[in-house]
mmCIF file of the protein (N, C-alpha, C, O) and its ligand, coordinates in Angstrom:
data_MODEL
# 
_entry.id   MODEL 
# 
loop_
_entity.id 
_entity.type 
_entity.pdbx_number_of_molecules 
1 polymer     1 
2 non-polymer 1 
# 
_entity_poly.entity_id                      1 
_entity_poly.type                           'polypeptide(L)' 
_entity_poly.nstd_linkage                   no 
_entity_poly.nstd_monomer                   no 
_entity_poly.pdbx_seq_one_letter_code       MKIKERFVFLLCSDCKNRNYTTHKRQKATYKLEKKKYCRFCRKHTTHKERKL 
_entity_poly.pdbx_seq_one_letter_code_can   MKIKERFVFLLCSDCKNRNYTTHKRQKATYKLEKKKYCRFCRKHTTHKERKL 
_entity_poly.pdbx_strand_id                 A 
# 
loop_
_entity_poly_seq.entity_id 
_entity_poly_seq.num 
_entity_poly_seq.mon_id 
_entity_poly_seq.hetero 
1 1  MET n 
1 2  LYS n 
1 3  ILE n 
1 4  LYS n 
1 5  GLU n 
1 6  ARG n 
1 7  PHE n 
1 8  VAL n 
1 9  PHE n 
1 10 LEU n 
1 11 LEU n 
1 12 CYS n 
1 13 SER n 
1 14 ASP n 
1 15 CYS n 
1 16 LYS n 
1 17 ASN n 
1 18 ARG n 
1 19 ASN n 
1 20 TYR n 
1 21 THR n 
1 22 THR n 
1 23 HIS n 
1 24 LYS n 
1 25 ARG n 
1 26 GLN n 
1 27 LYS n 
1 28 ALA n 
1 29 THR n 
1 30 TYR n 
1 31 LYS n 
1 32 LEU n 
1 33 GLU n 
1 34 LYS n 
1 35 LYS n 
1 36 LYS n 
1 37 TYR n 
1 38 CYS n 
1 39 ARG n 
1 40 PHE n 
1 41 CYS n 
1 42 ARG n 
1 43 LYS n 
1 44 HIS n 
1 45 THR n 
1 46 THR n 
1 47 HIS n 
1 48 LYS n 
1 49 GLU n 
1 50 ARG n 
1 51 LYS n 
1 52 LEU n 
# 
loop_
_struct_asym.id 
_struct_asym.entity_id 
A 1 
B 2 
# 
loop_
_chem_comp.id 
_chem_comp.type 
_chem_comp.mon_nstd_flag 
ALA 'L-peptide linking' y 
ARG 'L-peptide linking' y 
ASN 'L-peptide linking' y 
ASP 'L-peptide linking' y 
CYS 'L-peptide linking' y 
GLN 'L-peptide linking' y 
GLU 'L-peptide linking' y 
HIS 'L-peptide linking' y 
ILE 'L-peptide linking' y 
LEU 'L-peptide linking' y 
LYS 'L-peptide linking' y 
MET 'L-peptide linking' y 
PHE 'L-peptide linking' y 
SER 'L-peptide linking' y 
THR 'L-peptide linking' y 
TYR 'L-peptide linking' y 
VAL 'L-peptide linking' y 
ZN  non-polymer         . 
# 
_pdbx_entity_nonpoly.entity_id   2 
_pdbx_entity_nonpoly.name        ? 
_pdbx_entity_nonpoly.comp_id     ZN 
# 
_pdbx_nonpoly_scheme.asym_id         B 
_pdbx_nonpoly_scheme.entity_id       2 
_pdbx_nonpoly_scheme.mon_id          ZN 
_pdbx_nonpoly_scheme.ndb_seq_num     1 
_pdbx_nonpoly_scheme.pdb_seq_num     101 
_pdbx_nonpoly_scheme.auth_seq_num    101 
_pdbx_nonpoly_scheme.pdb_mon_id      ZN 
_pdbx_nonpoly_scheme.auth_mon_id     ZN 
_pdbx_nonpoly_scheme.pdb_strand_id   A 
_pdbx_nonpoly_scheme.pdb_ins_code    . 
# 
loop_
_atom_site.group_PDB 
_atom_site.id 
_atom_site.type_symbol 
_atom_site.label_atom_id 
_atom_site.label_alt_id 
_atom_site.label_comp_id 
_atom_site.label_asym_id 
_atom_site.label_entity_id 
_atom_site.label_seq_id 
_atom_site.pdbx_PDB_ins_code 
_atom_site.Cartn_x 
_atom_site.Cartn_y 
_atom_site.Cartn_z 
_atom_site.occupancy 
_atom_site.B_iso_or_equiv 
_atom_site.pdbx_formal_charge 
_atom_site.auth_seq_id 
_atom_site.auth_comp_id 
_atom_site.auth_asym_id 
_atom_site.auth_atom_id 
_atom_site.pdbx_PDB_model_num 
ATOM   1   N  N  . MET A 1 1  ? 50.688 96.043  92.632  1.00 0.00 ? 1   MET A N  1 
ATOM   2   C  CA . MET A 1 1  ? 51.086 96.686  93.888  1.00 0.00 ? 1   MET A CA 1 
ATOM   3   C  C  . MET A 1 1  ? 52.592 96.930  93.916  1.00 0.00 ? 1   MET A C  1 
ATOM   4   O  O  . MET A 1 1  ? 53.393 96.068  93.555  1.00 0.00 ? 1   MET A O  1 
ATOM   5   N  N  . LYS A 1 2  ? 52.936 98.109  94.348  1.00 0.00 ? 2   LYS A N  1 
ATOM   6   C  CA . LYS A 1 2  ? 54.343 98.496  94.368  1.00 0.00 ? 2   LYS A CA 1 
ATOM   7   C  C  . LYS A 1 2  ? 54.988 98.084  95.692  1.00 0.00 ? 2   LYS A C  1 
ATOM   8   O  O  . LYS A 1 2  ? 54.437 98.330  96.765  1.00 0.00 ? 2   LYS A O  1 
ATOM   9   N  N  . ILE A 1 3  ? 56.131 97.470  95.605  1.00 0.00 ? 3   ILE A N  1 
ATOM   10  C  CA . ILE A 1 3  ? 56.852 97.069  96.815  1.00 0.00 ? 3   ILE A CA 1 
ATOM   11  C  C  . ILE A 1 3  ? 57.862 98.157  97.158  1.00 0.00 ? 3   ILE A C  1 
ATOM   12  O  O  . ILE A 1 3  ? 58.741 98.486  96.361  1.00 0.00 ? 3   ILE A O  1 
ATOM   13  N  N  . LYS A 1 4  ? 57.721 98.691  98.325  1.00 0.00 ? 4   LYS A N  1 
ATOM   14  C  CA . LYS A 1 4  ? 58.662 99.734  98.755  1.00 0.00 ? 4   LYS A CA 1 
ATOM   15  C  C  . LYS A 1 4  ? 59.955 99.084  99.220  1.00 0.00 ? 4   LYS A C  1 
ATOM   16  O  O  . LYS A 1 4  ? 59.955 98.135  100.004 1.00 0.00 ? 4   LYS A O  1 
ATOM   17  N  N  . GLU A 1 5  ? 61.039 99.617  98.722  1.00 0.00 ? 5   GLU A N  1 
ATOM   18  C  CA . GLU A 1 5  ? 62.337 99.091  99.125  1.00 0.00 ? 5   GLU A CA 1 
ATOM   19  C  C  . GLU A 1 5  ? 63.230 100.237 99.559  1.00 0.00 ? 5   GLU A C  1 
ATOM   20  O  O  . GLU A 1 5  ? 63.091 101.373 99.105  1.00 0.00 ? 5   GLU A O  1 
ATOM   21  N  N  . ARG A 1 6  ? 64.123 99.915  100.425 1.00 0.00 ? 6   ARG A N  1 
ATOM   22  C  CA . ARG A 1 6  ? 65.086 100.928 100.857 1.00 0.00 ? 6   ARG A CA 1 
ATOM   23  C  C  . ARG A 1 6  ? 66.493 100.372 100.679 1.00 0.00 ? 6   ARG A C  1 
ATOM   24  O  O  . ARG A 1 6  ? 66.719 99.162  100.690 1.00 0.00 ? 6   ARG A O  1 
ATOM   25  N  N  . PHE A 1 7  ? 67.418 101.293 100.516 1.00 0.00 ? 7   PHE A N  1 
ATOM   26  C  CA . PHE A 1 7  ? 68.792 100.877 100.302 1.00 0.00 ? 7   PHE A CA 1 
ATOM   27  C  C  . PHE A 1 7  ? 69.541 100.781 101.624 1.00 0.00 ? 7   PHE A C  1 
ATOM   28  O  O  . PHE A 1 7  ? 69.320 101.581 102.533 1.00 0.00 ? 7   PHE A O  1 
ATOM   29  N  N  . VAL A 1 8  ? 70.408 99.818  101.719 1.00 0.00 ? 8   VAL A N  1 
ATOM   30  C  CA . VAL A 1 8  ? 71.255 99.663  102.908 1.00 0.00 ? 8   VAL A CA 1 
ATOM   31  C  C  . VAL A 1 8  ? 72.686 99.409  102.451 1.00 0.00 ? 8   VAL A C  1 
ATOM   32  O  O  . VAL A 1 8  ? 72.925 98.892  101.360 1.00 0.00 ? 8   VAL A O  1 
ATOM   33  N  N  . PHE A 1 9  ? 73.616 99.779  103.296 1.00 0.00 ? 9   PHE A N  1 
ATOM   34  C  CA . PHE A 1 9  ? 75.008 99.441  103.066 1.00 0.00 ? 9   PHE A CA 1 
ATOM   35  C  C  . PHE A 1 9  ? 75.301 98.077  103.647 1.00 0.00 ? 9   PHE A C  1 
ATOM   36  O  O  . PHE A 1 9  ? 74.648 97.636  104.593 1.00 0.00 ? 9   PHE A O  1 
ATOM   37  N  N  . LEU A 1 10 ? 76.276 97.420  103.080 1.00 0.00 ? 10  LEU A N  1 
ATOM   38  C  CA . LEU A 1 10 ? 76.811 96.223  103.713 1.00 0.00 ? 10  LEU A CA 1 
ATOM   39  C  C  . LEU A 1 10 ? 78.233 96.536  104.174 1.00 0.00 ? 10  LEU A C  1 
ATOM   40  O  O  . LEU A 1 10 ? 79.116 96.827  103.367 1.00 0.00 ? 10  LEU A O  1 
ATOM   41  N  N  . LEU A 1 11 ? 78.430 96.470  105.475 1.00 0.00 ? 11  LEU A N  1 
ATOM   42  C  CA . LEU A 1 11 ? 79.722 96.793  106.070 1.00 0.00 ? 11  LEU A CA 1 
ATOM   43  C  C  . LEU A 1 11 ? 80.533 95.541  106.341 1.00 0.00 ? 11  LEU A C  1 
ATOM   44  O  O  . LEU A 1 11 ? 80.018 94.542  106.844 1.00 0.00 ? 11  LEU A O  1 
ATOM   45  N  N  . CYS A 1 12 ? 81.798 95.611  106.001 1.00 0.00 ? 12  CYS A N  1 
ATOM   46  C  CA . CYS A 1 12 ? 82.702 94.532  106.371 1.00 0.00 ? 12  CYS A CA 1 
ATOM   47  C  C  . CYS A 1 12 ? 82.834 94.508  107.891 1.00 0.00 ? 12  CYS A C  1 
ATOM   48  O  O  . CYS A 1 12 ? 83.045 95.549  108.513 1.00 0.00 ? 12  CYS A O  1 
ATOM   49  N  N  . SER A 1 13 ? 82.712 93.334  108.486 1.00 0.00 ? 13  SER A N  1 
ATOM   50  C  CA . SER A 1 13 ? 82.780 93.249  109.954 1.00 0.00 ? 13  SER A CA 1 
ATOM   51  C  C  . SER A 1 13 ? 84.221 93.374  110.453 1.00 0.00 ? 13  SER A C  1 
ATOM   52  O  O  . SER A 1 13 ? 84.438 93.566  111.650 1.00 0.00 ? 13  SER A O  1 
ATOM   53  N  N  . ASP A 1 14 ? 85.183 93.272  109.582 1.00 0.00 ? 14  ASP A N  1 
ATOM   54  C  CA . ASP A 1 14 ? 86.577 93.421  109.987 1.00 0.00 ? 14  ASP A CA 1 
ATOM   55  C  C  . ASP A 1 14 ? 87.049 94.867  109.911 1.00 0.00 ? 14  ASP A C  1 
ATOM   56  O  O  . ASP A 1 14 ? 87.525 95.416  110.904 1.00 0.00 ? 14  ASP A O  1 
ATOM   57  N  N  . CYS A 1 15 ? 86.921 95.487  108.739 1.00 0.00 ? 15  CYS A N  1 
ATOM   58  C  CA . CYS A 1 15 ? 87.477 96.826  108.543 1.00 0.00 ? 15  CYS A CA 1 
ATOM   59  C  C  . CYS A 1 15 ? 86.419 97.920  108.504 1.00 0.00 ? 15  CYS A C  1 
ATOM   60  O  O  . CYS A 1 15 ? 86.749 99.102  108.410 1.00 0.00 ? 15  CYS A O  1 
ATOM   61  N  N  . LYS A 1 16 ? 85.152 97.531  108.577 1.00 0.00 ? 16  LYS A N  1 
ATOM   62  C  CA . LYS A 1 16 ? 84.029 98.477  108.640 1.00 0.00 ? 16  LYS A CA 1 
ATOM   63  C  C  . LYS A 1 16 ? 83.873 99.329  107.385 1.00 0.00 ? 16  LYS A C  1 
ATOM   64  O  O  . LYS A 1 16 ? 83.207 100.364 107.409 1.00 0.00 ? 16  LYS A O  1 
ATOM   65  N  N  . ASN A 1 17 ? 84.479 98.899  106.308 1.00 0.00 ? 17  ASN A N  1 
ATOM   66  C  CA . ASN A 1 17 ? 84.285 99.626  105.071 1.00 0.00 ? 17  ASN A CA 1 
ATOM   67  C  C  . ASN A 1 17 ? 82.947 99.261  104.442 1.00 0.00 ? 17  ASN A C  1 
ATOM   68  O  O  . ASN A 1 17 ? 82.483 98.124  104.528 1.00 0.00 ? 17  ASN A O  1 
ATOM   69  N  N  . ARG A 1 18 ? 82.344 100.257 103.811 1.00 0.00 ? 18  ARG A N  1 
ATOM   70  C  CA . ARG A 1 18 ? 81.056 100.028 103.166 1.00 0.00 ? 18  ARG A CA 1 
ATOM   71  C  C  . ARG A 1 18 ? 81.299 99.549  101.750 1.00 0.00 ? 18  ARG A C  1 
ATOM   72  O  O  . ARG A 1 18 ? 81.427 100.343 100.819 1.00 0.00 ? 18  ARG A O  1 
ATOM   73  N  N  . ASN A 1 19 ? 81.357 98.261  101.609 1.00 0.00 ? 19  ASN A N  1 
ATOM   74  C  CA . ASN A 1 19 ? 81.764 97.687  100.333 1.00 0.00 ? 19  ASN A CA 1 
ATOM   75  C  C  . ASN A 1 19 ? 80.624 97.516  99.343  1.00 0.00 ? 19  ASN A C  1 
ATOM   76  O  O  . ASN A 1 19 ? 80.831 97.570  98.131  1.00 0.00 ? 19  ASN A O  1 
ATOM   77  N  N  . TYR A 1 20 ? 79.458 97.316  99.846  1.00 0.00 ? 20  TYR A N  1 
ATOM   78  C  CA . TYR A 1 20 ? 78.341 97.020  98.956  1.00 0.00 ? 20  TYR A CA 1 
ATOM   79  C  C  . TYR A 1 20 ? 77.102 97.783  99.374  1.00 0.00 ? 20  TYR A C  1 
ATOM   80  O  O  . TYR A 1 20 ? 76.917 98.117  100.544 1.00 0.00 ? 20  TYR A O  1 
ATOM   81  N  N  . THR A 1 21 ? 76.265 98.047  98.400  1.00 0.00 ? 21  THR A N  1 
ATOM   82  C  CA . THR A 1 21 ? 74.922 98.518  98.714  1.00 0.00 ? 21  THR A CA 1 
ATOM   83  C  C  . THR A 1 21 ? 73.950 97.471  98.228  1.00 0.00 ? 21  THR A C  1 
ATOM   84  O  O  . THR A 1 21 ? 74.196 96.786  97.235  1.00 0.00 ? 21  THR A O  1 
ATOM   85  N  N  . THR A 1 22 ? 72.870 97.357  98.921  1.00 0.00 ? 22  THR A N  1 
ATOM   86  C  CA . THR A 1 22 ? 71.824 96.445  98.507  1.00 0.00 ? 22  THR A CA 1 
ATOM   87  C  C  . THR A 1 22 ? 70.497 97.064  98.921  1.00 0.00 ? 22  THR A C  1 
ATOM   88  O  O  . THR A 1 22 ? 70.458 98.168  99.464  1.00 0.00 ? 22  THR A O  1 
ATOM   89  N  N  . HIS A 1 23 ? 69.451 96.371  98.671  1.00 0.00 ? 23  HIS A N  1 
ATOM   90  C  CA . HIS A 1 23 ? 68.151 96.911  99.085  1.00 0.00 ? 23  HIS A CA 1 
ATOM   91  C  C  . HIS A 1 23 ? 67.305 95.800  99.645  1.00 0.00 ? 23  HIS A C  1 
ATOM   92  O  O  . HIS A 1 23 ? 67.475 94.626  99.316  1.00 0.00 ? 23  HIS A O  1 
ATOM   93  N  N  . LYS A 1 24 ? 66.397 96.195  100.493 1.00 0.00 ? 24  LYS A N  1 
ATOM   94  C  CA . LYS A 1 24 ? 65.464 95.224  101.037 1.00 0.00 ? 24  LYS A CA 1 
ATOM   95  C  C  . LYS A 1 24 ? 64.124 95.881  101.272 1.00 0.00 ? 24  LYS A C  1 
ATOM   96  O  O  . LYS A 1 24 ? 64.018 97.107  101.260 1.00 0.00 ? 24  LYS A O  1 
ATOM   97  N  N  . ARG A 1 25 ? 63.119 95.089  101.480 1.00 0.00 ? 25  ARG A N  1 
ATOM   98  C  CA . ARG A 1 25 ? 61.781 95.623  101.672 1.00 0.00 ? 25  ARG A CA 1 
ATOM   99  C  C  . ARG A 1 25 ? 61.709 96.446  102.948 1.00 0.00 ? 25  ARG A C  1 
ATOM   100 O  O  . ARG A 1 25 ? 62.333 96.132  103.961 1.00 0.00 ? 25  ARG A O  1 
ATOM   101 N  N  . GLN A 1 26 ? 60.930 97.502  102.858 1.00 0.00 ? 26  GLN A N  1 
ATOM   102 C  CA . GLN A 1 26 ? 60.867 98.458  103.941 1.00 0.00 ? 26  GLN A CA 1 
ATOM   103 C  C  . GLN A 1 26 ? 60.387 97.838  105.256 1.00 0.00 ? 26  GLN A C  1 
ATOM   104 O  O  . GLN A 1 26 ? 60.843 98.229  106.331 1.00 0.00 ? 26  GLN A O  1 
ATOM   105 N  N  . LYS A 1 27 ? 59.494 96.899  105.173 1.00 0.00 ? 27  LYS A N  1 
ATOM   106 C  CA . LYS A 1 27 ? 58.942 96.333  106.405 1.00 0.00 ? 27  LYS A CA 1 
ATOM   107 C  C  . LYS A 1 27 ? 59.713 95.112  106.900 1.00 0.00 ? 27  LYS A C  1 
ATOM   108 O  O  . LYS A 1 27 ? 59.354 94.516  107.915 1.00 0.00 ? 27  LYS A O  1 
ATOM   109 N  N  . ALA A 1 28 ? 60.743 94.752  106.201 1.00 0.00 ? 28  ALA A N  1 
ATOM   110 C  CA . ALA A 1 28 ? 61.529 93.594  106.612 1.00 0.00 ? 28  ALA A CA 1 
ATOM   111 C  C  . ALA A 1 28 ? 62.233 93.896  107.923 1.00 0.00 ? 28  ALA A C  1 
ATOM   112 O  O  . ALA A 1 28 ? 62.814 94.969  108.087 1.00 0.00 ? 28  ALA A O  1 
ATOM   113 N  N  . THR A 1 29 ? 62.184 92.965  108.849 1.00 0.00 ? 29  THR A N  1 
ATOM   114 C  CA . THR A 1 29 ? 62.790 93.206  110.158 1.00 0.00 ? 29  THR A CA 1 
ATOM   115 C  C  . THR A 1 29 ? 64.077 92.424  110.341 1.00 0.00 ? 29  THR A C  1 
ATOM   116 O  O  . THR A 1 29 ? 64.828 92.665  111.285 1.00 0.00 ? 29  THR A O  1 
ATOM   117 N  N  . TYR A 1 30 ? 64.327 91.501  109.453 1.00 0.00 ? 30  TYR A N  1 
ATOM   118 C  CA . TYR A 1 30 ? 65.530 90.692  109.588 1.00 0.00 ? 30  TYR A CA 1 
ATOM   119 C  C  . TYR A 1 30 ? 66.784 91.514  109.309 1.00 0.00 ? 30  TYR A C  1 
ATOM   120 O  O  . TYR A 1 30 ? 66.739 92.519  108.600 1.00 0.00 ? 30  TYR A O  1 
ATOM   121 N  N  . LYS A 1 31 ? 67.874 91.081  109.862 1.00 0.00 ? 31  LYS A N  1 
ATOM   122 C  CA . LYS A 1 31 ? 69.155 91.725  109.610 1.00 0.00 ? 31  LYS A CA 1 
ATOM   123 C  C  . LYS A 1 31 ? 69.883 90.984  108.499 1.00 0.00 ? 31  LYS A C  1 
ATOM   124 O  O  . LYS A 1 31 ? 70.002 89.759  108.501 1.00 0.00 ? 31  LYS A O  1 
ATOM   125 N  N  . LEU A 1 32 ? 70.356 91.767  107.567 1.00 0.00 ? 32  LEU A N  1 
ATOM   126 C  CA . LEU A 1 32 ? 71.099 91.152  106.477 1.00 0.00 ? 32  LEU A CA 1 
ATOM   127 C  C  . LEU A 1 32 ? 72.520 90.829  106.932 1.00 0.00 ? 32  LEU A C  1 
ATOM   128 O  O  . LEU A 1 32 ? 73.171 91.628  107.604 1.00 0.00 ? 32  LEU A O  1 
ATOM   129 N  N  . GLU A 1 33 ? 72.972 89.669  106.559 1.00 0.00 ? 33  GLU A N  1 
ATOM   130 C  CA . GLU A 1 33 ? 74.343 89.274  106.864 1.00 0.00 ? 33  GLU A CA 1 
ATOM   131 C  C  . GLU A 1 33 ? 74.821 88.379  105.744 1.00 0.00 ? 33  GLU A C  1 
ATOM   132 O  O  . GLU A 1 33 ? 74.274 87.299  105.524 1.00 0.00 ? 33  GLU A O  1 
ATOM   133 N  N  . LYS A 1 34 ? 75.844 88.828  105.036 1.00 0.00 ? 34  LYS A N  1 
ATOM   134 C  CA . LYS A 1 34 ? 76.285 88.068  103.874 1.00 0.00 ? 34  LYS A CA 1 
ATOM   135 C  C  . LYS A 1 34 ? 77.790 87.909  103.859 1.00 0.00 ? 34  LYS A C  1 
ATOM   136 O  O  . LYS A 1 34 ? 78.539 88.791  104.279 1.00 0.00 ? 34  LYS A O  1 
ATOM   137 N  N  . LYS A 1 35 ? 78.203 86.777  103.371 1.00 0.00 ? 35  LYS A N  1 
ATOM   138 C  CA . LYS A 1 35 ? 79.622 86.546  103.140 1.00 0.00 ? 35  LYS A CA 1 
ATOM   139 C  C  . LYS A 1 35 ? 79.972 87.138  101.791 1.00 0.00 ? 35  LYS A C  1 
ATOM   140 O  O  . LYS A 1 35 ? 79.485 86.699  100.749 1.00 0.00 ? 35  LYS A O  1 
ATOM   141 N  N  . LYS A 1 36 ? 80.830 88.151  101.837 1.00 0.00 ? 36  LYS A N  1 
ATOM   142 C  CA . LYS A 1 36 ? 81.225 88.768  100.587 1.00 0.00 ? 36  LYS A CA 1 
ATOM   143 C  C  . LYS A 1 36 ? 82.708 89.077  100.600 1.00 0.00 ? 36  LYS A C  1 
ATOM   144 O  O  . LYS A 1 36 ? 83.356 89.128  101.645 1.00 0.00 ? 36  LYS A O  1 
ATOM   145 N  N  . TYR A 1 37 ? 83.217 89.280  99.395  1.00 0.00 ? 37  TYR A N  1 
ATOM   146 C  CA . TYR A 1 37 ? 84.638 89.584  99.287  1.00 0.00 ? 37  TYR A CA 1 
ATOM   147 C  C  . TYR A 1 37 ? 84.900 91.039  99.647  1.00 0.00 ? 37  TYR A C  1 
ATOM   148 O  O  . TYR A 1 37 ? 84.250 91.946  99.127  1.00 0.00 ? 37  TYR A O  1 
ATOM   149 N  N  . CYS A 1 38 ? 85.853 91.250  100.536 1.00 0.00 ? 38  CYS A N  1 
ATOM   150 C  CA . CYS A 1 38 ? 86.259 92.598  100.892 1.00 0.00 ? 38  CYS A CA 1 
ATOM   151 C  C  . CYS A 1 38 ? 87.606 92.888  100.238 1.00 0.00 ? 38  CYS A C  1 
ATOM   152 O  O  . CYS A 1 38 ? 88.585 92.174  100.455 1.00 0.00 ? 38  CYS A O  1 
ATOM   153 N  N  . ARG A 1 39 ? 87.636 93.952  99.431  1.00 0.00 ? 39  ARG A N  1 
ATOM   154 C  CA . ARG A 1 39 ? 88.891 94.231  98.723  1.00 0.00 ? 39  ARG A CA 1 
ATOM   155 C  C  . ARG A 1 39 ? 89.916 94.880  99.647  1.00 0.00 ? 39  ARG A C  1 
ATOM   156 O  O  . ARG A 1 39 ? 91.102 94.921  99.322  1.00 0.00 ? 39  ARG A O  1 
ATOM   157 N  N  . PHE A 1 40 ? 89.468 95.389  100.799 1.00 0.00 ? 40  PHE A N  1 
ATOM   158 C  CA . PHE A 1 40 ? 90.410 95.966  101.749 1.00 0.00 ? 40  PHE A CA 1 
ATOM   159 C  C  . PHE A 1 40 ? 91.100 94.879  102.571 1.00 0.00 ? 40  PHE A C  1 
ATOM   160 O  O  . PHE A 1 40 ? 92.303 94.942  102.822 1.00 0.00 ? 40  PHE A O  1 
ATOM   161 N  N  . CYS A 1 41 ? 90.317 93.881  102.985 1.00 0.00 ? 41  CYS A N  1 
ATOM   162 C  CA . CYS A 1 41 ? 90.891 92.750  103.732 1.00 0.00 ? 41  CYS A CA 1 
ATOM   163 C  C  . CYS A 1 41 ? 91.452 91.698  102.791 1.00 0.00 ? 41  CYS A C  1 
ATOM   164 O  O  . CYS A 1 41 ? 92.216 90.826  103.207 1.00 0.00 ? 41  CYS A O  1 
ATOM   165 N  N  . ARG A 1 42 ? 91.080 91.778  101.553 1.00 0.00 ? 42  ARG A N  1 
ATOM   166 C  CA . ARG A 1 42 ? 91.481 90.809  100.531 1.00 0.00 ? 42  ARG A CA 1 
ATOM   167 C  C  . ARG A 1 42 ? 91.078 89.386  100.902 1.00 0.00 ? 42  ARG A C  1 
ATOM   168 O  O  . ARG A 1 42 ? 91.835 88.435  100.706 1.00 0.00 ? 42  ARG A O  1 
ATOM   169 N  N  . LYS A 1 43 ? 89.894 89.269  101.430 1.00 0.00 ? 43  LYS A N  1 
ATOM   170 C  CA . LYS A 1 43 ? 89.346 87.950  101.739 1.00 0.00 ? 43  LYS A CA 1 
ATOM   171 C  C  . LYS A 1 43 ? 87.837 88.064  101.896 1.00 0.00 ? 43  LYS A C  1 
ATOM   172 O  O  . LYS A 1 43 ? 87.283 89.163  101.920 1.00 0.00 ? 43  LYS A O  1 
ATOM   173 N  N  . HIS A 1 44 ? 87.189 86.924  102.001 1.00 0.00 ? 44  HIS A N  1 
ATOM   174 C  CA . HIS A 1 44 ? 85.754 86.927  102.253 1.00 0.00 ? 44  HIS A CA 1 
ATOM   175 C  C  . HIS A 1 44 ? 85.493 87.138  103.740 1.00 0.00 ? 44  HIS A C  1 
ATOM   176 O  O  . HIS A 1 44 ? 86.049 86.445  104.592 1.00 0.00 ? 44  HIS A O  1 
ATOM   177 N  N  . THR A 1 45 ? 84.648 88.094  104.023 1.00 0.00 ? 45  THR A N  1 
ATOM   178 C  CA . THR A 1 45 ? 84.289 88.356  105.412 1.00 0.00 ? 45  THR A CA 1 
ATOM   179 C  C  . THR A 1 45 ? 82.774 88.465  105.508 1.00 0.00 ? 45  THR A C  1 
ATOM   180 O  O  . THR A 1 45 ? 82.078 88.529  104.495 1.00 0.00 ? 45  THR A O  1 
ATOM   181 N  N  . THR A 1 46 ? 82.279 88.484  106.729 1.00 0.00 ? 46  THR A N  1 
ATOM   182 C  CA . THR A 1 46 ? 80.852 88.706  106.938 1.00 0.00 ? 46  THR A CA 1 
ATOM   183 C  C  . THR A 1 46 ? 80.548 90.191  106.804 1.00 0.00 ? 46  THR A C  1 
ATOM   184 O  O  . THR A 1 46 ? 81.213 91.026  107.417 1.00 0.00 ? 46  THR A O  1 
ATOM   185 N  N  . HIS A 1 47 ? 79.563 90.508  106.018 1.00 0.00 ? 47  HIS A N  1 
ATOM   186 C  CA . HIS A 1 47 ? 79.136 91.884  105.851 1.00 0.00 ? 47  HIS A CA 1 
ATOM   187 C  C  . HIS A 1 47 ? 77.771 92.070  106.494 1.00 0.00 ? 47  HIS A C  1 
ATOM   188 O  O  . HIS A 1 47 ? 76.844 91.291  106.272 1.00 0.00 ? 47  HIS A O  1 
ATOM   189 N  N  . LYS A 1 48 ? 77.673 93.116  107.289 1.00 0.00 ? 48  LYS A N  1 
ATOM   190 C  CA . LYS A 1 48 ? 76.414 93.382  107.965 1.00 0.00 ? 48  LYS A CA 1 
ATOM   191 C  C  . LYS A 1 48 ? 75.808 94.670  107.450 1.00 0.00 ? 48  LYS A C  1 
ATOM   192 O  O  . LYS A 1 48 ? 76.511 95.576  107.002 1.00 0.00 ? 48  LYS A O  1 
ATOM   193 N  N  . GLU A 1 49 ? 74.494 94.735  107.523 1.00 0.00 ? 49  GLU A N  1 
ATOM   194 C  CA . GLU A 1 49 ? 73.812 95.896  106.964 1.00 0.00 ? 49  GLU A CA 1 
ATOM   195 C  C  . GLU A 1 49 ? 73.927 97.127  107.850 1.00 0.00 ? 49  GLU A C  1 
ATOM   196 O  O  . GLU A 1 49 ? 74.049 97.043  109.072 1.00 0.00 ? 49  GLU A O  1 
ATOM   197 N  N  . ARG A 1 50 ? 73.885 98.241  107.201 1.00 0.00 ? 50  ARG A N  1 
ATOM   198 C  CA . ARG A 1 50 ? 73.856 99.532  107.879 1.00 0.00 ? 50  ARG A CA 1 
ATOM   199 C  C  . ARG A 1 50 ? 72.989 100.440 107.022 1.00 0.00 ? 50  ARG A C  1 
ATOM   200 O  O  . ARG A 1 50 ? 73.091 100.427 105.795 1.00 0.00 ? 50  ARG A O  1 
ATOM   201 N  N  . LYS A 1 51 ? 72.148 101.218 107.659 1.00 0.00 ? 51  LYS A N  1 
ATOM   202 C  CA . LYS A 1 51 ? 71.260 102.100 106.901 1.00 0.00 ? 51  LYS A CA 1 
ATOM   203 C  C  . LYS A 1 51 ? 72.033 103.173 106.175 1.00 0.00 ? 51  LYS A C  1 
ATOM   204 O  O  . LYS A 1 51 ? 73.113 103.580 106.603 1.00 0.00 ? 51  LYS A O  1 
ATOM   205 N  N  . LEU A 1 52 ? 71.476 103.623 105.086 1.00 0.00 ? 52  LEU A N  1 
ATOM   206 C  CA . LEU A 1 52 ? 72.091 104.695 104.309 1.00 0.00 ? 52  LEU A CA 1 
ATOM   207 C  C  . LEU A 1 52 ? 72.014 106.015 105.059 1.00 0.00 ? 52  LEU A C  1 
ATOM   208 O  O  . LEU A 1 52 ? 72.484 107.037 104.559 1.00 0.00 ? 52  LEU A O  1 
HETATM 209 ZN ZN . ZN  B 2 .  ? 87.195 94.351  105.185 1.00 0.00 2 101 ZN  A ZN 1 
# 
């Protein structure tokens, strides 16, 4: 069985830059939130998902 996935952006919560892309299952309802390094802020910030 094929799992459908869609791509999402991960936005820095500080500068709103789209630093990363990732993917998640199409029917997933949870919101992605990850601590990642932002090269614009030059620090680790919370990144939130945004649809492509
Ligand atoms: Zn940033």
